[in-house]
C-alpha positions in Angstrom: -4.2 20.4 -1.0 -2.9 18.7 2.1 -2.4 15.0 2.9 -2.6 13.8 6.5 -1.9 10.3 7.8 -2.2 10.4 11.6 -0.1 7.7 13.1 -1.9 7.8 16.4 -5.1 6.4 14.8 -3.4 3.4 13.1 -4.6 0.1 14.5 -1.3 -1.5 14.2 0.3 -4.1 11.8 -1.8 -7.0 13.1 -5.0 -5.1 13.2 -7.4 -4.0 10.5 -9.9 -1.4 9.4 -13.1 -2.1 7.4 -15.0 1.2 7.2 -14.8 4.9 7.7 -17.4 7.6 7.6 -17.5 11.4 8.4 -20.8 12.7 9.7 -22.6 15.3 7.4 -21.6 18.2 9.7 -17.9 17.3 9.6 -17.7 17.1 13.4 -17.0 13.4 13.9 -15.4 10.5 12.0 -16.2 6.9 12.8 -13.7 4.2 12.1 -14.6 0.5 12.4 -12.3 -2.5 12.6 -10.1 -4.5 14.9 -8.0 -2.6 17.5 -5.8 -4.4 20.1 -7.4 -7.7 19.0 -10.9 -6.3 19.8 -13.7 -5.5 17.3 -14.7 -1.9 18.0 -15.8 1.4 16.5 -13.8 4.6 17.5 -15.3 8.0 17.0 -12.8 10.9 16.7 -13.2 14.6 16.6 -12.4 15.5 12.9 -10.9 18.8 13.9 -8.3 17.1 16.0 -7.2 15.1 13.0 -7.0 18.0 10.6 -5.2 20.3 13.1 -2.0 18.9 14.7 -2.1 21.7 17.3 -5.5 20.5 18.6 -5.6 19.2 22.2 -4.5 15.6 22.2 -6.8 14.8 25.1 -9.9 15.7 23.0 -9.3 13.5 20.0 -11.2 10.4 21.0 -14.9 11.1 21.5 -16.2 7.6 22.1 -15.4 3.9 21.7 -18.0 1.2 21.0 -17.1 -2.4 21.3 -19.2 -4.6 19.0 -18.8 -7.8 17.0 -17.3 -7.7 13.5 -18.2 -4.1 12.5 -17.9 -4.2 8.7 -19.6 -0.8 7.9 -20.5 2.4 9.7 -22.7 5.2 8.4 -23.9 8.4 10.2 -27.5 9.4 9.4 -28.2 12.7 7.6 -30.7 14.3 9.9 -30.0 13.0 13.4 -27.2 11.9 15.6 -27.6 8.2 14.8 -24.8 5.8 13.8 -25.7 2.7 11.9 -23.3 -0.3 12.2 -23.3 -3.5 10.2 -22.5 -6.1 12.8 -22.8 -9.8 11.9 -26.3 -10.4 10.5 -27.7 -7.3 12.2 -27.7 -3.6 11.7 -27.2 -1.8 15.1 -28.4 1.8 15.6 -26.4 3.8 18.2 -27.8 7.2 19.4 -25.9 10.1 20.8 -27.6 10.4 24.2 -25.3 12.8 26.0 -22.2 14.9 25.8 -19.8 15.3 28.7 -17.8 18.5 28.1 -15.8 18.0 31.3 -14.3 14.7 30.1 -11.4 15.6 27.9 -8.6 13.4 29.2 -9.3 10.0 27.6 -6.3 8.5 25.8 -6.8 7.3 22.2 -6.1 3.7 23.4 -9.0 3.7 25.9 -11.4 0.8 25.9 -15.2 1.2 26.1 -15.1 0.1 29.7 -12.4 2.6 30.7 -14.2 5.5 32.4 -16.3 8.1 30.6 -15.9 9.6 27.2 -16.7 13.1 25.9 -19.7 11.6 24.1 -22.1 8.8 25.1 -23.5 6.6 22.3 -26.1 4.0 23.3 -27.6 1.1 21.4 -31.2 1.8 20.9 -32.2 -0.5 18.0 -31.0 -3.8 16.5 -32.4 -4.6 13.1 -32.0 -8.3 12.9 -35.2 -9.5 11.3 -34.1 -9.4 7.7 -30.7 -11.1 7.1 -29.5 -14.6 7.9 -25.8 -13.9 7.2 -23.2 -11.1 7.6 -24.2 -7.6 6.5 -21.5 -6.1 4.2 -22.8 -2.6 3.5 -25.5 -0.1 4.7 -26.8 3.2 3.3 -29.2 5.9 4.6 -31.6 7.4 2.0 -30.4 11.0 1.5 -32.0 14.1 2.8 -34.5 12.6 5.2 -33.2 9.3 6.4 -36.6 7.8 5.5 -35.1 4.4 4.7 -32.1 2.5 5.7 -30.9 -0.2 3.3 -28.6 -3.1 4.1 -27.1 -5.8 1.9 -25.6 -9.2 2.9 -23.8 -12.3 1.8 -27.3 -14.0 1.9 -27.8 -12.4 -1.6 -30.6 -10.1 -0.3 -31.2 -6.4 0.4 -33.3 -5.3 3.3 -35.1 -2.0 3.5 -36.0 -0.6 6.9 -38.2 2.4 7.7 -36.9 5.1 9.9 -37.5 6.1 12.7 -39.9 3.2 13.2 -37.0 0.7 12.6 -39.3 -1.8 10.9 -38.6 -4.0 8.0 -40.4 -2.6 4.9 -39.4 -5.2 2.3 -36.6 -7.6 1.2 -35.3 -7.2 -2.3 -34.4 -10.5 -4.0 -32.9 -10.8 -7.5 -29.1 -11.2 -7.0 -27.7 -14.7 -7.1 -24.5 -13.8 -5.4 -23.2 -11.9 -2.4 -24.4 -8.3 -2.4 -21.4 -6.2 -1.5 -22.4 -2.6 -2.1 -25.3 -0.2 -1.9 -25.9 3.5 -2.9 -29.0 5.7 -3.0 -29.3 8.3 -5.7 -29.4 11.9 -4.4 -33.2 12.1 -4.6 -33.8 8.8 -2.7 -35.9 7.5 -5.6 -33.4 4.8 -6.7 -31.2 2.4 -5.0 -28.2 0.8 -6.8 -26.7 -2.5 -5.6 -23.6 -4.4 -6.8 -23.1 -8.1 -6.4 -20.5 -10.8 -6.9 -22.9 -12.4 -9.4 -21.5 -10.0 -12.0 -24.5 -7.6 -12.1 -25.5 -4.2 -10.9 -29.2 -3.6 -10.3 -31.1 -0.4 -9.7 -34.3 -0.6 -7.6 -37.2 1.9 -7.4 -38.1 3.1 -3.9 -41.7 3.5 -4.9 -42.4 0.0 -6.3 -39.3 -1.8 -4.9 -38.9 -3.4 -8.4 -35.7 -3.7 -10.4 -35.8 -1.0 -13.0 -32.3 -1.3 -14.4 -29.7 -4.2 -14.7 -26.2 -4.0 -16.0 -24.1 -7.1 -16.6 -21.5 -6.7 -19.4 -18.5 -5.1 -17.7 -18.8 -7.2 -14.6 -19.3 -10.6 -16.2 -16.3 -12.7 -15.5 -14.9 -10.5 -12.7 -13.3 -12.7 -10.0 -14.7 -12.6 -6.5 -11.5 -11.2 -5.1 -12.9 -8.1 -3.3 -14.6 -8.1 0.1 -16.7 -5.0 -0.7 -18.0 -3.4 -3.9 -18.8 0.2 -2.7 -20.4 2.1 -5.6 -21.8 5.6 -5.5 -24.2 8.0 -7.3 -23.1 11.4 -8.7 -24.5 14.4 -6.9 -26.5 15.4 -10.0 -28.1 12.0 -10.0 -27.4 11.4 -13.7 -25.1 8.4 -13.2 -23.4 6.1 -10.8 -19.9 4.7 -10.7 -19.3 1.0 -9.8 -16.4 -0.9 -8.4 -14.5 -3.9 -9.9 -15.5 -3.8 -13.6 -13.2 -4.9 -16.4 -12.3 -3.7 -19.9 -10.8 -6.7 -21.6 -8.7 -8.0 -18.7 -7.9 -4.6 -17.1 -9.7 -3.4 -13.9 -11.8 -0.2 -14.3 -14.5 1.7 -12.6 -17.6 1.6 -14.8 -19.9 4.7 -15.2 -23.6 3.8 -15.8 -26.0 6.5 -16.9 -29.3 6.7 -15.1 -31.9 4.5 -16.8 -29.4 2.9 -19.2 -28.5 -0.8 -19.4 -24.9 -0.4 -20.7 -21.8 1.2 -19.5 -21.3 4.8 -20.8 -17.7 5.3 -19.8 -14.9 3.9 -17.7 -12.4 5.3 -15.3 -9.1 3.6 -16.1 -5.5 3.5 -14.8 -5.7 1.1 -11.8 -3.6 -2.1 -11.9 -5.8 -4.1 -9.5 -9.5 -4.3 -8.7 -11.4 -1.1 -7.8 -13.0 -1.5 -4.4 -14.6 1.8 -3.7 -16.0 4.9 -5.6 -17.1 8.0 -3.8 -18.6 11.3 -5.1 -18.5 14.6 -3.3 -22.2 15.1 -2.7 -22.1 18.7 -4.1 -22.0 19.9 -7.7 -18.9 22.0 -8.4 -19.0 25.1 -10.6 -15.7 25.2 -12.6 -15.4 27.8 -15.3 -19.2 28.2 -15.4 -19.7 24.4 -15.9 -21.4 22.0 -13.5 -19.0 19.1 -12.7 -18.8 16.3 -10.2 -15.8 15.2 -8.2 -15.1 11.5 -7.9 -12.6 9.5 -5.8 -11.7 5.9 -6.7 -9.8 3.5 -4.5 -8.3 0.2 -5.5 -6.5 -2.8 -4.2 -3.3 -1.6 -5.9 -2.9 1.0 -3.0 -3.8 3.8 -5.3 -6.3 6.6 -5.0 -7.3 8.5 -8.2 -9.4 11.7 -8.3 -11.5 12.6 -11.4 -13.9 15.3 -12.6 -16.9 14.3 -14.7 -18.7 16.0 -17.6 -16.3 15.4 -19.3 -14.1 12.9 -17.7 -10.9 14.4 -16.6 -8.2 13.0 -14.2 -7.0 15.3 -11.5 -4.3 13.4 -9.7 -3.2 10.0 -8.4 -1.9 9.2 -4.9 0.3 6.1 -5.0 1.3 3.7 -2.2 -0.6 5.6 0.4 -1.0 2.4 2.4 0.6 -1.0 2.8 -2.6 -2.6 1.6 -5.5 -1.6 -0.6 -8.3 1.0 0.0 -11.6 -0.3 1.4 -13.7 2.8 2.2 -13.8 6.6 1.7 -16.0 9.5 2.9 -16.3 13.1 1.7 -17.2 16.1 3.8 -17.7 19.8 2.9 -17.5 22.5 5.5 -19.9 25.3 4.5 -18.3 27.8 6.8 -14.7 27.8 5.6 -15.2 26.0 2.2 -12.7 23.1 3.1 -13.4 19.8 1.4 -12.1 16.7 3.2 -11.8 13.1 2.0 -11.2 10.4 4.5 -9.7 7.0 3.4 -9.1 3.8 5.3 -7.2 0.6 4.5 -7.3 -2.9 5.8 -3.7 -2.5 6.9 -5.0 -0.6 10.0 -4.2 3.0 8.8 -6.4 5.9 7.6 -5.6 9.1 5.8 -7.2 12.4 5.0 -6.9 14.8 2.1 -7.9 18.4 2.5 -8.7 20.9 -0.3 -8.8 24.6 0.4 -11.7 26.8 -0.6 -12.2 27.1 -4.3 -9.2 24.9 -5.0 -11.4 22.5 -6.9 -14.2 24.9 -7.9 -17.1 26.5 -6.2 -19.6 24.0 -4.6 -23.3 24.8 -5.0 -24.9 25.8 -1.7 -27.6 23.7 0.0 -30.5 25.8 -1.3 -29.0 25.7 -4.8 -28.7 21.9 -4.7 -32.4 21.7 -3.5 -33.4 23.9 -6.4 -31.4 21.8 -8.8 -33.2 18.6 -7.7 -36.6 20.3 -7.8 -36.0 21.6 -11.4 -34.4 18.4 -12.7 -36.4 15.6 -11.0 -39.5 17.5 -9.9 -39.1 16.5 -6.3 -39.2 18.7 -3.2 -35.8 18.1 -1.6 -35.0 19.6 1.8 -31.2 19.5 2.1 -30.6 18.6 5.8 -28.4 20.8 7.9 -27.6 20.6 11.6 -24.7 23.1 11.7 -25.7 26.6 13.0 -22.8 28.9 13.7 -22.2 32.3 15.3 -24.4 31.5 18.4 -24.1 30.9 22.1 -23.8 27.4 23.4 -26.7 25.7 25.1 -27.7 22.2 26.1 -30.9 20.5 25.1 -32.8 17.9 27.1 -30.7 15.1 25.8 -27.5 16.7 26.9 -26.4 17.8 23.4 -24.3 20.9 23.4 -25.3 23.3 20.5 -24.9 26.8 19.3 -28.0 28.9 18.8 -27.9 32.2 17.0 -29.5 35.1 19.0 -32.0 35.7 16.2 -33.2 32.1 16.1 -36.2 31.4 18.3 -37.7 28.0 19.3 -41.0 29.0 17.8 -39.4 29.7 14.4 -37.5 26.4 14.5 -40.6 24.4 15.5 -42.4 25.8 12.5 -40.2 23.6 10.3 -41.1 20.5 12.2 -42.8 17.7 10.1 -45.9 15.8 11.2 -47.6 12.8 9.6 -50.4 10.4 10.5 -49.9 6.7 11.1 -52.2 4.0 9.8 -54.1 3.9 13.1 -54.7 7.7 13.1 -52.0 8.6 15.6 -49.9 11.7 15.1 -46.2 11.2 14.5 -44.1 14.3 14.9 -40.5 14.0 13.9 -38.1 15.2 16.6 -36.1 18.3 15.6 -32.8 19.5 17.1 -33.0 23.2 17.6 -29.4 23.6 16.6 -26.0 22.0 16.9 -22.4 22.9 17.4 -20.0 23.1 14.5 -16.5 21.7 14.0 -13.6 23.9 14.5 -12.0 25.1 11.3 -9.2 22.7 10.6 -5.8 24.3 10.6 -3.0 21.9 10.0 0.7 21.8 9.5 0.8 18.5 7.8 2.1 17.8 4.4 1.3 20.7 2.1 1.0 19.8 -1.6 1.0 22.6 -4.2 -1.7 22.4 -6.7 -2.9 24.7 -9.4 -6.0 26.6 -8.4 -7.9 25.7 -11.5 -8.3 22.0 -12.4 -8.7 22.1 -16.1 -5.7 19.8 -16.6 -4.1 17.0 -14.5 -2.2 18.4 -11.6 1.5 17.9 -10.8 1.8 17.7 -7.0 5.0 18.1 -5.0 5.7 17.7 -1.3 7.1 20.6 0.5 7.0 19.5 4.1 7.6 15.9 5.3 4.6 13.9 6.2 4.4 13.0 9.9 4.3 9.3 9.1 6.7 6.4 8.6 4.9 5.4 5.3 5.4 8.1 2.8 3.2 8.1 -0.2 4.3 8.9 -3.8 2.0 11.3 -5.6 2.1 11.6 -9.4 0.0 13.4 -12.0 -2.5 11.0 -13.5 -2.1 10.6 -17.3 -5.0 11.2 -19.6 -6.9 8.2 -20.9 -4.2 5.9 -22.5 -4.4 5.3 -26.2 -1.6 2.8 -26.4 -1.6 0.5 -29.4 -1.9 -2.6 -27.2 -5.1 -3.2 -25.3 -4.2 -1.4 -22.1 -6.3 0.0 -19.4 -7.2 3.0 -21.5 -9.1 1.2 -24.3 -12.5 2.9 -24.5 -15.5 0.7 -24.6 -18.0 1.3 -27.4 -21.7 0.6 -27.2 -22.9 -3.0 -27.3 -23.4 -4.5 -30.7 -26.5 -6.5 -31.7 -24.3 -8.8 -33.8 -23.7 -12.1 -32.0 -20.5 -14.2 -32.0 -20.3 -17.1 -34.4 -19.8 -19.8 -31.9 -20.7 -20.2 -28.2 -18.1 -20.5 -25.5 -17.4 -24.2 -24.7 -17.0 -25.6 -21.3 -13.2 -25.3 -21.7 -13.3 -21.5 -22.2 -11.1 -19.8 -19.7 -11.1 -16.2 -21.0 -14.1 -14.1 -22.2 -14.2 -13.6 -26.0 -13.6 -10.2 -27.7 -17.1 -8.7 -28.2 -18.0 -7.3 -31.6 -18.5 -3.5 -31.6 -20.1 -1.5 -34.4 -17.4 1.2 -34.5 -13.8 0.8 -33.4 -11.5 3.7 -32.8 -7.8 3.4 -32.1 -5.2 6.2 -31.8 -1.5 6.0 -32.7 0.8 8.2 -30.7 -1.8 11.0 -30.8 -0.8 11.5 -34.4 -3.2 9.3 -36.3 -6.6 7.8 -35.6 -8.0 4.5 -37.0 -11.8 4.5 -37.5 -14.1 1.8 -38.8 -17.5 2.3 -40.4 -20.0 0.1 -42.3 -21.1 1.1 -45.8 -23.1 -1.1 -48.2 -22.4 -4.3 -46.4 -18.6 -3.4 -46.4 -16.4 -2.4 -43.5 -14.1 0.5 -44.2 -11.0 1.3 -42.2 -9.7 4.9 -42.4 -6.5 6.4 -41.1 -7.2 10.0 -40.0 -4.4 12.6 -39.5 -5.1 14.2 -36.1 -3.7 17.5 -37.2 -5.5 17.9 -40.6 -8.5 15.7 -39.7 -8.2 14.3 -43.2 -8.1 10.6 -44.2 -4.6 9.6 -45.1 -5.7 6.2 -46.6 -8.6 3.8 -46.6 -8.9 0.0 -46.8 -12.0 -2.2 -47.1 -12.9 -5.6 -45.6 -15.9 -7.9 -46.3 -16.2 -8.9 -42.6 -16.7 -6.8 -39.5 -13.6 -5.8 -37.6 -13.4 -7.5 -34.3 -10.1 -6.0 -32.9 -7.5 -3.4 -34.0 -4.1 -2.7 -32.5 -1.3 -0.7 -33.9 2.3 0.5 -33.6 4.1 3.3 -35.4 4.7 1.1 -38.4 2.2 -1.9 -38.3 -1.5 -2.5 -37.8 -2.9 -5.8 -36.7 -6.6 -6.4 -37.5 -8.8 -9.4 -36.6 -12.0 -9.7 -38.6 -15.0 -11.9 -37.9 -16.0 -14.1 -40.9 -19.6 -14.9 -39.9 -20.5 -17.3 -42.8 -17.4 -19.4 -42.1 -17.7 -19.1 -38.3 -14.0 -18.1 -38.0 -11.8 -15.1 -37.5 -8.9 -13.9 -39.7 -5.8 -11.9 -39.0 -4.6 -9.1 -41.3 -1.3 -7.2 -41.0 -1.2 -3.7 -42.6 1.5 -1.1 -43.1 0.6 1.9 -41.1 2.0 4.5 -43.5 0.1 3.3 -46.6 -2.5 0.9 -45.4 -1.2 -1.9 -47.7 -1.6 -5.5 -46.6 1.7 -7.0 -45.9 0.7 -10.7 -45.8 -2.1 -13.0 -46.8 -4.9 -13.2 -44.2 -4.4 -15.9 -41.5 -7.3 -18.0 -40.4 -7.3 -18.2 -36.6 -7.8 -21.6 -35.0 -10.1 -20.6 -32.2 -12.3 -17.8 -30.8 -10.2 -14.7 -30.0 -10.0 -13.4 -26.4 -7.3 -10.8 -26.8 -5.1 -9.1 -29.5 -1.7 -7.5 -28.6 1.0 -5.8 -30.6 4.3 -4.3 -29.4 7.2 -2.6 -31.1 10.7 -4.0 -30.9 12.8 -1.8 -28.6 15.9 -2.1 -30.8 14.2 -2.1 -34.2 11.0 -0.2 -34.8 10.7 -1.9 -38.2 10.0 -5.1 -36.3 6.9 -6.0 -34.1 5.3 -8.8 -32.2 1.7 -9.7 -32.7 0.1 -11.9 -30.0 -3.2 -13.7 -30.2 -4.9 -15.2 -27.0 -7.8 -17.6 -27.5 -10.6 -18.2 -25.0 -9.1 -21.6 -24.2 -6.0 -20.0 -22.8 -3.7 -20.7 -25.8 -1.3 -18.2 -27.1 0.1 -17.7 -30.7 2.8 -15.2 -31.4 3.9 -13.7 -34.8 7.2 -11.9 -35.2 6.9 -9.5 -38.2 9.0 -7.2 -40.3 8.3 -5.4 -43.5 9.4 -8.4 -45.6 9.1 -11.4 -43.3 6.8 -13.1 -40.8 7.6 -16.0 -38.5 5.6 -17.8 -35.8 7.9 -18.7 -32.8 4.9 -19.8 -30.6 1.9 -21.7 -31.9 -1.0 -22.5 -29.5 1.0 -22.6 -26.3 -1.0 -22.7 -23.1 -0.7 -19.7 -20.8 -3.8 -20.2 -18.6 -1.6 -21.7 -15.8 0.3 -18.4 -15.7 -2.8 -16.4 -14.7 -4.7 -17.0 -11.5 -8.4 -16.1 -11.6 -7.9 -12.4 -10.6 -4.9 -11.7 -12.9 -4.6 -10.2 -16.3 -2.0 -9.8 -19.0 -0.2 -6.5 -19.1 2.0 -7.0 -22.2 3.5 -9.5 -24.6 6.7 -8.7 -26.5 9.8 -10.3 -28.1 13.1 -9.6 -26.5 15.7 -9.4 -29.3 19.3 -9.8 -28.5 22.5 -11.0 -30.2 22.2 -14.7 -29.9 18.4 -15.3 -30.0 14.9 -13.9 -29.5 12.7 -14.7 -26.5 9.0 -14.1 -26.3 8.1 -12.5 -22.9 4.8 -12.1 -21.1 4.1 -9.8 -18.2 1.1 -10.4 -15.9 -0.7 -8.2 -13.4 0.6 -10.4 -10.5 4.1 -9.0 -11.0 5.6 -11.9 -13.0 7.6 -11.7 -16.2 7.8 -15.0 -18.1 10.0 -16.0 -21.0 9.4 -18.9 -23.4 12.2 -21.4 -23.4 12.6 -22.4 -27.0 14.6 -25.5 -26.1 12.2 -26.9 -23.5 9.1 -25.4 -25.1 7.9 -24.2 -21.7 7.5 -20.9 -19.9 10.0 -19.9 -17.3 9.9 -17.0 -14.8 12.5 -14.4 -15.6 11.4 -12.0 -12.9 8.8 -11.7 -10.2 8.1 -9.1 -7.5 9.0 -11.5 -4.7 12.6 -12.0 -5.9 14.8 -11.6 -2.9 17.2 -9.2 -4.6 17.2 -7.6 -8.0 19.8 -6.6 -10.5 19.2 -2.9 -9.8 19.5 -3.5 -6.0 23.0 -5.1 -6.2 26.1 -3.1 -5.2 28.0 -1.4 -8.1 30.6 -4.1 -8.3 27.8 -6.6 -9.0 26.1 -5.2 -12.0 25.5 -7.0 -15.3 24.6 -5.9 -18.8 22.6 -7.9 -21.3 19.0 -8.9 -21.9 18.3 -10.2 -18.4 19.6 -6.9 -16.9 17.5 -4.9 -19.4 14.3 -6.8 -18.3 15.1 -6.4 -14.6 15.8 -2.7 -14.9 12.8 -2.0 -17.1 10.1 -3.9 -15.2 11.6 -4.7 -11.8 11.5 -1.2 -10.5 7.7 -1.1 -11.1 6.8 -4.6 -10.1 9.1 -5.2 -7.0 7.3 -5.7 -3.7 9.3 -3.4 -1.3 7.5 -4.6 1.8 8.1 -8.2 1.0 11.8 -7.3 0.3 12.2 -5.7 3.8 10.8 -8.9 5.5 13.3 -11.1 3.5 16.3 -8.9 4.3 15.6 -9.3 8.0 15.3 -13.1 7.7 17.8 -15.3 9.4 18.1 -17.3 6.2 19.3 -14.3 4.2 22.4 -16.1 2.9 20.4 -19.0 1.6 18.1 -16.6 -0.1 21.0 -14.8 -1.8 22.4 -18.1 -2.9 19.1 -19.2 -4.4 18.7 -15.9 -6.2 22.1 -16.1 -7.8 21.5 -19.6 -8.9 18.2 -18.5 -10.5 19.9 -15.7 -12.3 22.4 -18.1 -13.8 19.7 -20.3 -15.3 17.7 -17.3 -16.4 20.7 -16.1 -18.4 20.9 -19.6 -19.9 17.2 -19.3 -21.1 18.0 -16.0 -22.7 21.2 -17.4 -24.3 23.1 -14.5 -22.8 26.7 -15.7 -22.5 28.0 -12.5 -20.9 25.4 -12.6 -18.1 25.9 -16.3 -17.6 29.6 -15.6 -17.1 28.8 -12.7 -14.8 26.2 -14.5 -12.6 28.3 -17.7 -12.3 31.4 -15.8 -11.2 29.3 -13.7 -8.8 27.9 -16.9 -7.3 31.4 -18.2 -6.8 32.5 -15.0 -5.2 29.5 -15.0 -2.8 30.0 -18.7 -1.8 33.7 -18.1 -1.1 32.9 -15.3 1.3 29.7 -16.7 2.9 29.4 -18.7 6.1 27.2 -21.5 4.6 28.2 -24.9 5.9 27.9 -26.5 2.5 29.8 -23.9 0.5 32.8 -26.2 -0.3 30.4 -28.8 -1.7 28.7 -26.3 -3.9 32.0 -24.7 -5.1 33.4 -28.2 -6.0 30.2 -29.0 -8.0 30.4 -25.7 -9.9 34.1 -26.2 -10.8 33.5 -29.8 -11.8 30.7 -28.7 -14.1 33.0 -26.1 -15.8 35.9 -28.5 -16.0 33.8 -31.1 -17.8 33.0 -28.6 -20.6 36.7 -27.7 -20.8 37.6 -31.3 -21.6 34.5 -32.3 -23.6 33.6 -32.1 -27.3 31.8 -28.9 -28.4 28.0 -29.4 -28.6 25.5 -28.5 -31.2 24.6 -24.8 -30.6 21.0 -25.3 -31.6 20.3 -28.0 -28.9 22.7 -27.1 -26.1 21.4 -25.7 -22.9 24.6 -23.8 -22.2 25.2 -20.3 -23.5 29.0 -20.8 -23.7 29.9 -22.9 -26.8 33.7 -23.2 -27.0 36.4 -24.8 -24.8 38.2 -21.5 -24.7 35.2 -19.8 -23.1 34.9 -22.4 -20.4 38.6 -22.3 -19.8 38.4 -18.5 -19.3 35.5 -19.0 -16.9 37.4 -21.6 -14.9 40.5 -19.4 -14.7 38.3 -16.5 -13.4 36.7 -18.7 -10.7 40.1 -19.9 -9.5 41.4 -16.3 -9.4 38.5 -15.4 -7.1 39.1 -18.4 -4.8 42.8 -17.7 -4.4 41.8 -14.8 -2.2 40.2 -17.1 0.3 42.4 -19.4 2.4 39.6 -22.0 3.1 39.4 -22.6 -0.7 43.1 -23.2 -1.3 42.6 -27.0 -1.5 40.1 -26.6 -4.3 42.3 -24.2 -6.2 45.3 -26.6 -6.0 43.2 -29.5 -7.2 41.9 -27.7 -10.3 45.2 -26.0 -11.1 46.8 -29.5 -11.3 44.1 -30.8 -13.6 
């Protein structure tokens, strides 16, 4: 496996890419976006990207300037490029090749001389849409139809090659952002911002399948929703679905109305899903290869039947992933995946022959479709190798095998009768040239030849790019006790919720499922089942497969979460129209406390272990109105530090909760909440409000300070535990180059002082305040003397004041001696700076 990120293709920091597509023969790759402030499409020779030793003068084949190209797609059977431009679909034809033109630079404009290839606009399909077109798709195998979707909520179907509008599909009530044909061309799937995915029949043009559940409530935060069908046609994978509050890619079975499975692990919205359009044979089983791209700058690769993660590529781009395209070279067996990002960069991943399995040949795929769907599928191919070059009437350069005759080729030509009786003979290229075998010296990544388990990938040669990506093995489906991205969705229940969502509801309610399954550290499994109008919870030992204990409830179980020692259960009491919380001991299944009646409809249940004491846990309940209630439990006690506190203002529409836990330290306990936006909040028990303890746009972080400036305590623990994963490195680089860097450092140190106060951490308060004094004394800020005097006055006031009540004081230091020691330390620091001598003398005298 090799990763290539060609810098010479990048559109630059102020430019962007919107779409990428590799033509079926693997000869060309079209990239659409803004380049040098001009909207254009650039077509490159794929072999020149995959092989660094390829002639640089032959990289760019053509450049087409057009307005706002949002999507590009090559046709299957002819040299036609469809472009979504404004409210039209433009069709460009390859009209000539110019083998003598090989010296065009990559930066050439469309008006700068000739190109190795000439693409001319032959058709403009503008009769269907009244607003911008977002996605287009050719029907597979024969290009019989071209589908386009738009922000006008409609889907247009055009016939090809007549380029006429066949029908307009209406049914979505929101922007239609993605299209995908099934491999047989019988079904067309569309995904819209209205929270639905619809499947249309190409024979009746009626909606045959609609799926809503996993997309309901998803924020309109993605420009595209590019879904795709598996090569076996049994399912399709969508973009931007959600399980609870976590982004997933949903898998929908052909003909079903519910989600069958979900691909998890991404931290932000999934924008694109792409299957390799060949079935792979792996250990005698037929499996499909899926790539998923997300706004979290992460690419994940999966195998299906059953679902199995292969690997994850992290931080490949500075922004998210918008489009992807697969290509299989039948000659050398190389599989290539092209990826593009709105940051103006693109990348390519190459798999060697049989590295992922053995792809079915084109005839084998045709036979598979014939046997399974009873359709006669002619798998298109334009690549004919081992021949001598020739030029056809249109100027195309091709290779013709000596044994192939024109007569034999014309025998495969198709003919049909039009409505008025005229004959219509489909043009047929006699042959075509093939792409040079890609040989590259780019980043080589070692990978096990057989993919039965997730692959650990290590880089052996530096990538020729300034932005290196981190690649890590993808974990299996998480089974964490809290509702993380790995919670598996069960089938939809016919039981309805007791009360409807009011107009004040901000979060979707937890939906009742007939059978809940939760695993605990891969050692135990919690299962629910209904028997004689009772609901039984069983704890199964994973090794022995025997039930360790059972407990029974009279109401259906709505949610279950567990730690190593505690189990939290919420049941739905339908007669009383309310929900109840139960807490059980994990080892025995005994109920630890009386059931607690919840005040509102449940939207989420969380539980987390105490990092310092596993016999202690935090149970968090989130209601649909955005209120949070937290219980701190042990084996013998249960307290409620937070009751119905609003958290809706902490979560923008596209955000979700990652975790809720209690930070226990010497002086007090603080309930903390982590969001997907990179913020860590703590609840101030004195002010009864949330305060931010860390966010990814902090200028500096505890772990980024020099060795002489390192603290220890609860704030440091939080920063080191979560800061390394949430910190925005690109944002940090911009801040470090700012002319206001000293002001930013000053603001950060002040913030850390007050965060230490919220956590009642006297040691860290002492550390950050002395660090602030040390920084001010050595800085070049004009108002540093004013700030230093204010700090020393503040400390001196506490030295001479009466001790305050420890339960109501905002300050973590409680005694006069502590403040005296702090004042002495600050004066010791200032004695080393001559410009602070006046301040030192003043406070030494007082």
